[in-house]
C-alpha positions in Angstrom: 32.1 20.9 -21.7 29.0 19.5 -23.6 25.6 20.1 -21.1 23.0 17.5 -22.6 19.9 17.1 -20.5 18.2 14.0 -21.1 13.9 13.7 -20.9 13.4 11.0 -18.9 10.1 8.9 -20.1 8.1 10.1 -17.1 5.0 12.3 -17.1 5.5 15.5 -15.8 2.0 15.7 -14.4 2.7 11.8 -12.4 5.5 14.3 -10.9 4.1 17.2 -10.2 2.1 18.5 -7.1 -1.0 20.3 -6.2 1.1 23.4 -4.7 4.2 24.6 -6.7 6.9 22.5 -5.5 9.6 20.9 -7.5 7.7 18.0 -9.0 5.7 20.5 -11.1 8.4 20.7 -13.6 9.5 18.7 -15.9 11.3 15.6 -15.2 15.3 16.0 -16.6 18.5 14.5 -15.6 21.8 15.7 -16.4 23.9 12.7 -18.2 27.5 12.1 -16.5 30.3 13.9 -17.2 27.9 17.3 -17.8 27.2 20.1 -15.2 24.0 22.0 -14.1 23.5 25.5 -14.5 20.7 26.2 -12.0 18.9 24.9 -8.8 16.0 24.3 -11.1 17.7 21.9 -13.4 18.9 20.0 -10.5 15.2 20.0 -9.0 14.8 18.5 -12.8 17.3 15.8 -12.0 15.8 14.9 -8.6 12.2 14.4 -10.3 13.5 12.4 -12.8 14.2 9.8 -9.9 11.5 10.0 -7.7 9.5 9.9 -10.9 10.2 5.9 -11.3 7.8 5.6 -8.5 5.0 7.0 -10.2 5.2 4.9 -13.0 2.5 1.7 -13.6 4.9 -0.2 -13.3 6.2 0.4 -9.9 3.3 2.1 -7.5 0.9 2.7 -10.0 0.0 -1.0 -10.4 2.9 -3.3 -10.9 4.7 -3.7 -7.9 2.3 -1.9 -5.6 -1.1 -4.3 -6.5 0.0 -7.3 -8.6 3.4 -7.8 -6.9 2.6 -6.8 -3.4 -1.2 -6.6 -2.9 -2.4 -10.4 -2.7 -1.8 -12.2 0.8 -3.7 -13.8 3.0 -6.0 -10.8 3.4 -6.6 -9.7 0.0 -7.2 -11.4 -3.1 -7.6 -11.4 -7.0 -11.4 -11.9 -7.7 -10.5 -12.6 -11.2 -9.8 -15.9 -13.2 -7.2 -15.8 -16.4 -5.1 -18.4 -18.1 -2.6 -15.9 -18.1 0.4 -16.6 -15.7 0.0 -13.6 -13.9 1.5 -13.2 -10.0 -1.7 -12.2 -8.5 -2.9 -15.6 -9.0 0.5 -16.7 -7.9 0.9 -18.4 -11.7 3.6 -16.6 -12.5 6.7 -17.1 -13.9 10.5 -15.9 -14.9 8.3 -14.5 -18.1 5.7 -12.6 -16.3 5.4 -9.3 -18.0 4.7 -7.1 -14.8 8.0 -9.2 -13.0 10.3 -7.6 -15.4 8.6 -4.1 -15.8 8.9 -3.6 -12.0 12.4 -5.3 -11.8 13.5 -2.5 -15.2 12.3 0.5 -13.6 13.6 0.0 -10.4 16.6 0.0 -11.9 15.8 2.6 -14.0 15.5 4.7 -10.8 18.9 3.3 -9.9 20.5 4.4 -13.0 19.1 8.0 -12.6 20.1 8.4 -9.2 23.7 7.2 -10.0 23.9 9.6 -12.9 22.3 12.4 -10.9 24.5 12.1 -8.0 27.7 12.1 -9.8 26.8 15.6 -12.0 25.6 17.1 -8.8 28.6 16.3 -6.5 30.2 19.3 -5.5 27.8 21.6 -7.5 27.7 25.0 -6.3 23.7 24.7 -6.7 24.0 21.8 -4.2 25.8 23.6 -1.4 25.0 21.9 1.7 24.8 18.0 -0.3 20.4 18.2 0.5 19.9 17.2 -3.2 22.6 14.5 -3.3 21.8 12.8 -0.1 17.5 12.5 -0.9 19.2 11.0 -4.3 20.9 8.7 -2.1 18.4 7.7 -0.1 16.2 6.7 -3.3 18.7 4.7 -4.4 19.3 2.5 -1.6 15.1 2.4 -1.1 14.9 1.2 -4.7 17.9 -1.1 -3.8 15.7 -2.4 -0.8 12.2 -2.8 -3.1 14.4 -5.1 -5.2 16.1 -7.3 -2.6 12.7 -7.5 -0.6 10.8 -9.0 -3.3 14.1 -10.9 -5.6 16.1 -11.5 -2.9 20.1 -11.8 -4.4 20.3 -8.9 -7.2 22.7 -6.8 -8.9 24.1 -3.6 -6.4 24.4 -0.8 -8.7 26.3 2.3 -7.3 28.2 3.9 -10.8 26.8 4.9 -14.0 27.0 2.4 -16.7 28.8 3.9 -19.3 29.3 0.8 -21.9 27.4 -2.4 -22.9 30.3 -4.3 -21.7 29.2 -3.3 -18.0 26.0 -4.4 -18.6 26.6 -7.8 -17.0 27.1 -8.2 -13.2 26.2 -10.8 -10.7 23.9 -10.8 -8.1 24.8 -9.5 -4.7 23.5 -12.1 -1.6 20.4 -10.4 -0.3 21.9 -9.6 3.6 24.5 -7.9 1.9 22.4 -5.4 -0.3 19.9 -4.6 3.0 23.1 -3.8 5.2 24.5 -1.7 1.9 21.2 -0.1 1.9 21.0 0.5 5.5 24.2 2.3 6.1 23.4 4.6 2.9 20.0 5.3 4.5 22.0 6.4 7.4 24.5 8.3 5.7 21.4 11.0 4.7 19.4 11.3 8.0 21.9 14.6 8.7 21.2 16.2 5.8 17.6 15.6 5.2 14.6 18.2 6.3 13.2 17.6 9.2 10.4 19.6 9.2 7.4 18.1 6.8 7.2 21.5 4.6 7.7 19.2 1.5 5.7 16.0 3.1 4.5 14.0 2.1 5.5 14.1 -1.9 9.3 14.1 -0.7 11.1 12.0 1.9 12.0 14.3 5.2 14.4 12.8 8.0 11.4 11.0 10.0 10.4 9.0 7.0 13.7 8.2 6.6 13.9 6.8 10.4 10.7 5.0 9.5 12.0 3.2 6.2 14.9 2.4 8.1 12.5 0.8 11.1 11.0 -1.3 8.1 14.4 -2.2 6.6 15.5 -3.2 9.7 12.8 -5.7 10.5 13.0 -7.1 7.5 16.9 -7.8 8.1 15.6 -9.5 11.5 13.2 -11.3 10.0 13.3 -15.4 9.1 13.6 -15.5 5.6 17.0 -13.2 5.9 20.2 -15.5 5.7 22.5 -13.1 8.2 25.6 -14.4 7.1 27.6 -12.6 9.4 26.4 -14.2 12.6 24.8 -11.0 13.6 22.1 -11.8 15.7 18.6 -10.5 15.1 18.0 -8.7 18.2 20.6 -6.0 16.7 18.4 -5.2 13.9 14.9 -5.4 16.2 17.1 -3.0 18.5 18.1 -0.3 15.2 14.3 -0.5 14.3 13.4 0.3 18.0 15.0 2.8 17.9 14.1 4.7 14.9 10.5 4.5 15.6 10.7 5.5 19.1 12.9 8.6 17.8 10.0 9.1 15.6 7.1 9.0 18.2 9.3 11.1 20.4 9.8 14.0 18.1 5.9 13.7 16.3 4.4 15.9 18.7 7.0 19.0 18.0 6.6 17.9 14.2 2.6 18.2 14.6 2.4 14.3 13.8 -0.5 12.1 15.0 -2.8 10.0 14.0 -5.6 11.8 12.2 -9.2 11.0 14.0 -10.7 9.5 11.7 -9.3 6.6 10.1 -11.3 7.3 6.6 -10.0 10.8 6.6 -6.5 9.8 5.8 -7.4 7.8 2.3 -9.6 10.4 1.6 -7.0 13.0 1.4 -5.0 10.8 -0.8 -8.0 10.3 -3.3 -8.6 14.2 -3.1 -4.9 15.1 -3.3 -5.3 17.2 -0.4 -2.0 16.2 1.6 -3.4 15.9 5.4 -1.6 18.5 6.7 -3.4 19.0 9.9 -1.9 15.6 11.3 0.7 14.7 8.8 -0.2 10.9 9.7 0.8 9.9 5.6 5.0 10.6 6.3 5.8 9.6 2.5 3.2 9.1 -0.3 3.2 8.3 -4.7 2.2 11.4 -6.0 -0.3 9.8 -8.8 -2.0 13.6 -10.9 -3.6 14.1 -13.9 -6.2 12.7 -16.4 -4.4 12.2 -19.4 -6.6 14.4 -21.3 -3.3 16.0 -22.5 0.0 15.2 -22.8 1.2 18.0 -19.8 -1.9 16.2 -17.7 -0.4 12.5 -17.4 -0.8 10.0 -14.4 0.5 6.5 -14.6 -1.7 5.3 -11.7 -4.5 2.4 -11.8 -5.1 2.8 -7.9 -9.0 3.2 -7.2 -9.8 1.8 -10.8 -8.3 -1.7 -10.5 -8.3 -1.4 -7.0 -11.4 0.4 -5.8 -15.5 -0.4 -5.1 -16.9 -1.9 -8.9 -18.0 0.6 -10.7 -18.3 -0.4 -14.6 -21.5 1.5 -15.7 -21.5 1.6 -19.9 -22.7 5.3 -20.2 -23.5 8.6 -18.8 -19.7 8.9 -17.1 -20.8 12.5 -15.5 -23.7 11.3 -13.6 -21.3 8.3 -11.8 -21.4 8.9 -8.3 -17.9 6.4 -8.5 -15.6 6.7 -11.5 -15.3 3.4 -12.8 -13.6 0.8 -11.5 -13.2 -2.8 -12.3 -12.9 -3.7 -8.2 -10.5 -6.7 -8.8 -9.5 -7.3 -5.5 -11.7 -8.5 -2.8 -10.8 -8.9 1.3 -10.5 -12.3 2.8 -12.8 -14.1 5.2 -9.6 -13.6 7.5 -9.6 -9.7 7.2 -13.5 -9.8 7.9 -12.9 -11.6 11.3 -9.7 -9.7 12.3 -12.3 -7.1 12.4 -15.3 -8.6 13.2 -14.2 -11.5 16.0 -10.8 -11.2 16.4 -8.9 -9.6 19.8 -12.4 -8.0 20.4 -13.7 -7.5 24.3 -16.9 -9.1 25.6 -18.7 -6.0 25.7 -17.6 -4.8 22.4 -19.0 -8.0 20.8 -22.1 -8.0 22.6 -22.8 -4.0 21.7 -22.4 -5.2 18.0 -24.9 -7.7 18.3 -27.7 -5.3 19.1 -27.4 -4.2 14.9 -29.0 -7.2 13.8 -31.8 -6.1 16.2 -32.6 -2.8 15.4 -31.9 -2.8 11.8 -34.0 -6.1 11.5 -37.2 -3.6 13.1 -36.5 -1.5 9.9 -34.2 1.3 11.3 -31.3 2.5 9.0 -27.7 1.9 10.4 -25.1 3.4 8.3 -22.1 1.8 9.3 -19.8 3.5 7.4 -20.7 6.8 9.3 -17.4 6.9 12.1 -20.0 8.0 14.9 -22.3 5.4 14.3 -19.3 2.7 13.7 -18.1 4.0 16.9 -21.9 3.7 18.8 -21.8 0.1 18.3 -18.3 -0.8 18.4 -17.9 -1.7 15.0 -14.3 -1.4 13.6 -14.3 2.1 11.9 -11.7 0.6 9.5 -14.0 -2.3 8.7 -16.3 -0.1 7.4 -14.1 1.6 5.2 -11.5 -0.9 4.0 -14.5 -3.8 3.7 -16.9 -1.1 2.5 -20.5 -2.7 3.2 -21.6 -1.8 -0.6 -20.0 -1.3 -3.8 -21.5 0.3 -7.2 -21.9 -2.8 -9.0 -25.8 -2.4 -9.4 -28.7 -4.7 -8.7 -32.3 -5.0 -9.9 -33.8 -5.7 -6.7 -32.1 -4.8 -3.9 -33.0 -1.0 -2.3 -29.8 1.4 -2.0 -27.7 1.2 0.9 -28.2 2.1 3.9 -31.8 1.3 3.5 -33.1 -1.9 4.9 -36.7 -2.9 3.1 -36.8 -6.4 2.9 -35.3 -7.7 0.1 -39.0 -9.2 -1.0 -38.1 -11.3 -4.1 -36.7 -11.6 -7.8 -39.3 -9.4 -9.1 -39.1 -6.8 -5.9 -39.6 -3.0 -7.2 -36.0 -2.1 -6.1 -33.5 -1.2 -8.0 -29.5 0.1 -8.0 -28.1 1.2 -11.0 -24.7 0.7 -11.9 -22.2 3.3 -10.7 -24.6 5.3 -9.8 -26.6 3.8 -6.5 -24.7 2.3 -3.8 -25.5 -1.3 -4.1 -25.1 -3.6 -1.1 -24.0 -6.9 -1.0 -26.8 -9.8 -0.6 -26.4 -13.5 0.5 -29.3 -15.6 0.5 -31.3 -12.5 0.1 -30.1 -10.7 3.1 -28.3 -7.2 2.2 -25.6 -5.8 4.3 -28.2 -3.3 4.9 -30.8 -6.0 7.1 -27.3 -7.6 8.3 -24.1 -6.3 7.9 -22.2 -9.4 8.7 -23.1 -11.0 5.7 -21.0 -11.1 2.8 -18.0 -12.1 4.2 -14.9 -12.5 1.8 -16.7 -11.3 -1.2 -16.6 -7.4 -0.4 -14.2 -5.3 -2.6 -11.4 -3.2 -1.5 -12.7 0.1 -0.1 -9.7 1.7 0.8 -9.1 3.3 -2.5 -12.6 4.2 -3.7 -13.4 6.4 -6.6 -16.4 8.1 -5.3 -17.4 11.5 -6.1 -19.5 14.1 -5.7 -22.6 12.4 -6.0 -26.6 12.8 -4.9 -25.5 12.4 -1.5 -23.9 15.5 -1.0 -20.3 14.2 0.0 -17.6 16.6 -1.1 -14.5 15.1 -1.4 -13.3 12.6 -4.0 -12.0 12.4 -7.8 -13.3 14.9 -10.2 -16.2 13.4 -12.1 -15.1 11.9 -15.4 -16.6 13.0 -19.1 -15.5 9.8 -20.7 -14.3 6.1 -19.3 -10.9 6.9 -17.5 -9.3 3.6 -16.4 -6.2 6.4 -14.8 -6.7 7.8 -11.7 -4.7 10.4 -9.4 -5.1 8.6 -6.2 -1.7 8.8 -4.1 -0.4 5.8 -2.5 1.0 5.8 0.8 4.9 4.3 1.7 4.9 4.8 5.2 2.0 6.3 7.8 2.5 7.2 11.5 0.5 4.6 12.5 3.0 2.1 10.9 5.5 3.5 13.0 3.9 2.8 16.1 3.2 -0.8 15.2 6.9 -1.0 14.1 8.2 0.3 17.3 5.3 -2.0 19.3 6.6 -5.2 17.3 10.4 -4.4 18.1 10.0 -3.5 21.5 7.4 -6.7 22.2 10.3 -9.3 20.7 13.1 -7.3 22.3 11.6 -6.4 26.0 8.0 -8.8 26.3 4.9 -6.9 26.7 5.8 -3.0 28.0 4.0 -0.1 28.9 5.5 2.0 26.0 4.5 -0.9 23.2 1.0 -1.4 25.0 -0.3 2.1 24.6 1.2 2.2 20.7 -1.3 -0.5 20.1 -4.1 1.6 22.1 -3.4 4.6 20.3 -4.0 2.8 16.9 -7.3 0.8 18.1 -8.5 3.7 20.0 -8.4 5.7 16.6 -10.7 2.4 15.6 -13.6 2.8 18.0 -12.4 -0.5 19.7 -11.8 -1.4 23.3 -8.9 -3.3 24.3 -8.0 -6.0 26.4 -5.9 -5.1 29.7 -2.2 -5.4 29.1 -1.7 -8.3 32.2 -3.9 -10.4 30.0 -0.8 -10.4 27.6 2.2 -12.5 27.6 4.9 -12.1 24.5 3.5 -14.7 22.6 -0.4 -13.6 22.5 1.3 -9.7 22.0 3.0 -10.8 19.1 -0.1 -12.2 17.5 -2.1 -9.1 18.4 0.9 -6.5 16.9 0.7 -8.9 14.0 -3.5 -8.9 13.3 -3.5 -5.1 13.9 -0.8 -4.6 11.3 -3.3 -6.4 8.8 -6.3 -4.5 9.9 -4.7 -1.2 10.0 -2.4 -1.1 7.0 -4.5 -3.9 4.7 -3.8 -3.1 0.9 -1.2 -1.0 1.5 1.3 -3.5 0.1 3.1 -4.1 3.2 1.5 -7.7 4.3 3.0 -9.9 1.8 6.4 -8.9 3.0 5.6 -9.3 7.0 4.2 -12.8 6.1 7.9 -13.2 4.5 9.5 -12.1 7.6 7.5 -13.5 10.1 8.6 -16.8 8.2 4.6 -17.7 7.6 3.6 -17.0 4.1 3.2 -20.5 2.6 1.3 -21.6 5.7 -0.9 -18.3 5.6 -2.1 -18.4 2.1 -2.8 -21.9 2.5 -5.6 -20.9 4.9 -7.7 -19.7 1.6 -8.3 -24.0 1.4 -9.8 -24.2 4.7 -11.4 -20.4 4.6 -13.4 -20.2 1.7 -15.4 -23.8 2.8 -16.6 -21.9 6.0 -19.9 -21.3 5.8 -19.6 -17.7 6.5 -18.0 -17.4 3.2 -20.9 -17.2 0.6 -20.9 -20.3 -1.4 -22.6 -20.0 -4.8 -20.2 -17.7 -6.5 -17.0 -17.9 -8.2 -14.9 -15.7 -5.7 -14.5 -18.8 -3.4 -13.0 -20.5 -6.1 -10.2 -17.9 -7.4 -9.5 -17.4 -3.8 -8.9 -21.4 -2.9 -7.2 -21.4 -6.1 -4.3 -19.1 -5.4 -4.2 -20.9 -1.9 -3.8 -24.3 -3.7 -0.7 -22.4 -5.7 1.5 -21.1 -3.9 4.7 -22.6 -2.7 7.8 -21.9 -1.0 9.8 -20.3 -4.2 7.2 -17.7 -3.6 8.7 -16.1 -0.7 11.0 -14.9 -3.7 10.1 -13.5 -7.4 12.1 -15.3 -10.4 14.5 -13.4 -11.8 13.2 -12.2 -15.4 14.5 -14.2 -18.0 14.5 -11.4 -20.1 17.4 -10.0 -17.6 19.2 -13.5 -17.2 19.1 -13.6 -21.4 21.2 -10.0 -20.9 23.2 -10.7 -18.1 25.1 -14.1 -18.0 26.3 -13.8 -14.3 23.0 -13.8 -12.9 21.4 -17.1 -11.9 17.9 -17.7 -11.3 16.2 -17.5 -8.0 15.9 -21.3 -5.9 13.3 -23.5 -7.0 12.4 -21.2 -10.3 
């Protein structure tokens, strides 16, 4: 029998991790009809399945950002004549749509070949690797069904060209199949978090199952077999609750610092003290060589704008286009919505203090808590970027903006540059510049003159690819999924309220008493809390879809951009308004790629496309 090892076109560096683990090797896979000679070769094959997520076409950019990150809380702050999905002007010929589709099916193909080759192998005696691959195959199908609806179900290796064509399986059937496959994998997965978060564990599997079941219970899914959505809500609740109950024994909890969760992802420190990040995509390398290759654009396309043209070794923030902003709605979710009167009064004191010339740095979590400022707002909607400005002092200096000839200066990529609205900076009034702030969650800050000791390595040249990891599942999401499912089934319970309380307490904000909520108002609180906590993590768009409110929520841009709180006189309000105007009912699903329709004539285009 021949033994053939085929190299998958995925970088080894994109799959490696800081510690010595199975991803720290070249990702190979054994073709169907061949065999493995060692456990190491088995691990090579498994790495080839995971590696699809590390591609630019999936979590490196296309699926995570272009297809999934523009929603009612996040918008693309550029204008282009291209048919880009970030502007909801895409069509079936859009490159990013086909490339993401193709890569996800490549992952499924890798899984099918691996499962066939490893089944019964002496190097997988407990079937652990087999079922890990089986879970990933189901997860990739879920991503496809979530975004495209009815898609082909691929469970076997394609051996000949005439087997390429296959019709679409209804979305609901794909979701049911994926959930069943995932359930089958639970007993074979690791309970411990030794390999988390770069490999899926049993708690992570259960968390993803909760997500799948919530989507199946959603308004956009046609449950053809008549199963009531309550059945899927109950399953989502069960899996989320299992994780919450087991969390203390697994040393899993919310990190006391919201910012630290993402600092760990930026610095490739896996946050093992709290294990809040349950599953994340690993990006390593700087493209300095073929063995240090990365396909991640996290922090470059989405992050704090830092576009200096030279002197990269002196940058305080590595190069970033900063193409995504948080919306006015997101700012107000932090600043106004669901706040207690006591918190609002304390927040109002900031303007008085800064007007007197006192420095108040709300990016310091202790200071944010002192003024009841949501810590997540200070991180996600940072009051500065590195865009540079000839007329303002560096953040958080509160010296008065004098005039256009003022002596202050922020240098691009060097100085923290506060936003300015009507000659008032975010240092002087932290409530200005709503709707125009860059996404701060994925920032490329480095060891700089302010003495910070975390972040990326210093660039030596302009580098558009990063080693910033991207979360698939966090423990805070599990808490919020439980609260949502429990409320839908049982109304406002003590358990659901306590889950919300844990998330809000970490943010440093007060919560109204449980007695003030009914099922409807608590549902809205949960939805708002998901936005505050999980924005920019490629989840919100699909939340809006499953809640049945995507179109209405996106149309809010048309009115929000007319609000006086959204600064006028810049192009960004226009970009956001154009997105709101473009959204239609058809955008609940992505179009089937035209290239795929040309190859697979058994497929038909999605409705309205």
